[in-house]
Backbone as JSON, one array per atom type, in Angstrom:
{
  "sequence": "MTPDAQPTPASRETPDSVPDPAPESAAAPRARVEDKAPRGLWFRLLVYVVLVHAFAAFLFLLFEVAARQ",
  "N": [[30.9, 49.85, 0.43], [32.17, 48.18, -2.31], [32.61, 48.99, -5.81], [32.4, 46.68, -7.37], [31.02, 44.81, -5.9], [27.99, 43.11, -5.42], [24.77, 43.65, -4.11], [23.09, 41.36, -1.96], [19.92, 39.91, -2.36], [17.17, 40.26, -0.09], [15.76, 37.68, 1.95], [12.74, 36.15, 0.93], [11.05, 34.73, 2.47], [8.29, 34.37, 4.57], [6.6, 34.06, 7.73], [4.34, 32.52, 7.09], [4.92, 31.3, 4.73], [5.8, 28.51, 2.65], [8.6, 26.43, 3.0], [11.29, 25.91, 0.63], [11.37, 22.93, -1.41], [13.24, 19.89, -0.71], [16.67, 19.75, -1.75], [17.94, 18.43, -4.89], [20.03, 16.75, -4.34], [19.4, 15.25, -2.19], [18.48, 12.03, -0.85], [16.93, 10.27, -3.27], [13.69, 8.85, -3.77], [13.21, 5.34, -4.4], [12.81, 4.36, -7.72], [9.94, 2.97, -9.19], [9.84, -0.1, -10.83], [8.4, -0.63, -13.81], [8.34, -2.73, -15.51], [7.97, -5.25, -14.45], [5.47, -6.99, -12.64], [4.38, -6.58, -9.23], [5.4, -8.94, -6.68], [3.43, -9.8, -4.89], [1.11, -9.41, -6.35], [1.28, -11.35, -8.36], [1.11, -13.63, -6.74], [-1.5, -13.39, -5.63], [-2.96, -13.52, -8.0], [-2.39, -16.14, -8.84], [-3.54, -17.59, -6.7], [-6.25, -16.82, -6.98], [-6.83, -17.86, -9.54], [-6.47, -20.61, -9.12], [-8.42, -21.07, -7.13], [-10.79, -20.36, -8.5], [-10.81, -22.28, -10.52], [-11.03, -24.57, -8.94], [-13.56, -24.13, -7.81], [-15.1, -24.17, -10.15], [-14.69, -26.84, -10.9], [-15.97, -28.11, -8.77], [-18.63, -27.27, -9.22], [-19.03, -28.52, -11.7], [-18.79, -31.22, -10.95], [-20.97, -31.34, -9.21], [-23.15, -30.97, -10.99], [-22.78, -33.24, -12.57], [-23.22, -35.33, -10.75], [-25.86, -34.78, -10.07], [-27.1, -35.21, -12.52], [-26.96, -37.95, -12.86], [-28.8, -38.99, -11.15]],
  "CA": [[30.66, 48.82, -0.56], [33.01, 48.4, -3.48], [31.8, 49.04, -7.03], [32.21, 45.34, -7.94], [30.18, 43.99, -5.03], [26.55, 43.17, -5.69], [24.01, 43.38, -2.89], [22.31, 40.13, -1.99], [18.52, 40.21, -2.06], [16.67, 39.77, 1.19], [14.96, 36.46, 1.86], [11.32, 36.44, 0.77], [10.25, 33.85, 3.32], [7.5, 34.94, 5.65], [6.22, 32.95, 8.62], [3.29, 31.69, 6.51], [5.34, 30.7, 3.47], [6.27, 27.13, 2.7], [10.01, 26.39, 2.6], [11.59, 25.24, -0.64], [11.54, 21.47, -1.25], [14.62, 19.41, -0.5], [17.47, 19.8, -2.99], [18.03, 17.18, -5.66], [21.09, 15.89, -3.83], [18.85, 14.4, -1.13], [18.23, 10.66, -1.29], [15.72, 10.18, -4.06], [12.99, 7.59, -3.55], [13.48, 4.35, -5.43], [11.86, 4.37, -8.83], [9.26, 1.69, -9.37], [10.11, -0.73, -12.12], [7.1, -0.94, -14.39], [8.44, -3.88, -16.4], [7.54, -6.46, -13.75], [4.4, -6.8, -11.66], [4.82, -6.92, -7.87], [5.31, -10.36, -6.34], [2.14, -10.04, -4.25], [0.08, -9.48, -7.39], [1.37, -12.68, -8.96], [0.62, -14.61, -5.77], [-2.96, -13.28, -5.59], [-3.48, -14.01, -9.27], [-2.29, -17.59, -8.8], [-4.54, -18.09, -5.76], [-7.58, -16.64, -7.57], [-7.01, -18.8, -10.65], [-6.64, -21.95, -8.54], [-9.72, -21.13, -6.46], [-11.86, -20.33, -9.51], [-10.85, -23.6, -11.16], [-11.56, -25.53, -7.96], [-15.01, -23.88, -7.73], [-15.69, -24.67, -11.4], [-14.67, -28.3, -10.83], [-17.03, -28.48, -7.83], [-19.92, -27.13, -9.91], [-19.11, -29.57, -12.71], [-19.08, -32.46, -10.22], [-22.34, -31.22, -8.7], [-24.08, -31.22, -12.09], [-22.62, -34.63, -13.0], [-23.9, -36.18, -9.76], [-27.31, -34.53, -10.18], [-27.59, -35.77, -13.79], [-27.02, -39.4, -12.74], [-29.91, -39.42, -10.29]],
  "C": [[31.51, 49.17, -1.78], [32.16, 48.4, -4.74], [31.54, 47.66, -7.63], [31.25, 44.48, -7.12], [28.71, 44.2, -5.36], [25.81, 42.9, -4.38], [23.22, 42.08, -3.04], [20.87, 40.47, -1.64], [18.11, 39.61, -0.72], [15.82, 38.52, 0.95], [13.49, 36.83, 1.79], [10.45, 35.6, 1.69], [9.55, 34.65, 4.41], [7.1, 33.79, 6.55], [5.17, 32.03, 8.01], [3.73, 30.98, 5.24], [5.87, 29.28, 3.7], [7.73, 27.13, 2.28], [10.18, 25.65, 1.29], [11.73, 23.74, -0.4], [13.01, 21.11, -1.12], [15.39, 19.48, -1.81], [17.56, 18.43, -3.64], [19.08, 16.23, -5.11], [20.6, 14.99, -2.7], [18.57, 13.01, -1.72], [16.89, 10.6, -2.01], [15.02, 8.86, -3.75], [13.27, 6.63, -4.7], [12.4, 4.41, -6.5], [11.23, 2.99, -8.94], [9.56, 1.16, -10.75], [8.77, -1.18, -12.67], [7.14, -2.16, -15.31], [7.89, -5.15, -15.76], [6.45, -6.11, -12.76], [4.93, -7.16, -10.27], [4.58, -8.4, -7.56], [3.96, -10.69, -5.71], [1.01, -10.16, -5.26], [0.09, -10.84, -8.06], [0.82, -13.75, -8.03], [-0.91, -14.58, -5.71], [-3.58, -13.82, -6.86], [-3.46, -15.53, -9.3], [-3.36, -18.18, -7.88], [-5.94, -17.96, -6.35], [-7.83, -17.63, -8.69], [-7.24, -20.21, -10.11], [-8.01, -22.08, -7.88], [-10.88, -21.13, -7.45], [-11.95, -21.68, -10.21], [-11.38, -24.67, -10.2], [-13.08, -25.36, -7.82], [-15.71, -24.39, -8.99], [-15.72, -26.19, -11.41], [-15.76, -28.8, -9.88], [-18.4, -28.37, -8.5], [-20.09, -28.21, -10.97], [-19.46, -30.91, -12.06], [-20.51, -32.47, -9.7], [-23.35, -31.52, -9.79], [-23.97, -32.66, -12.59], [-23.35, -35.57, -12.05], [-25.41, -36.0, -9.88], [-27.87, -35.14, -11.46], [-27.72, -37.28, -13.7], [-28.21, -39.86, -11.9], [-31.24, -39.21, -10.94]]
}
């Protein structure tokens, strides 16, 4: 061994150890954009609002018909 050469340390991995996570150069998962709500959420919200208004209109009609009798 030459005086300038440095020995490399032995690997510390044992059979029970967990390997290091993937390096940063691996394909990163897409970041979620928090500025906009998901499309499915808007659709559900629209359906719920329409259904609640339809139910409220039915109850209003029910009370109007009952009041006339």
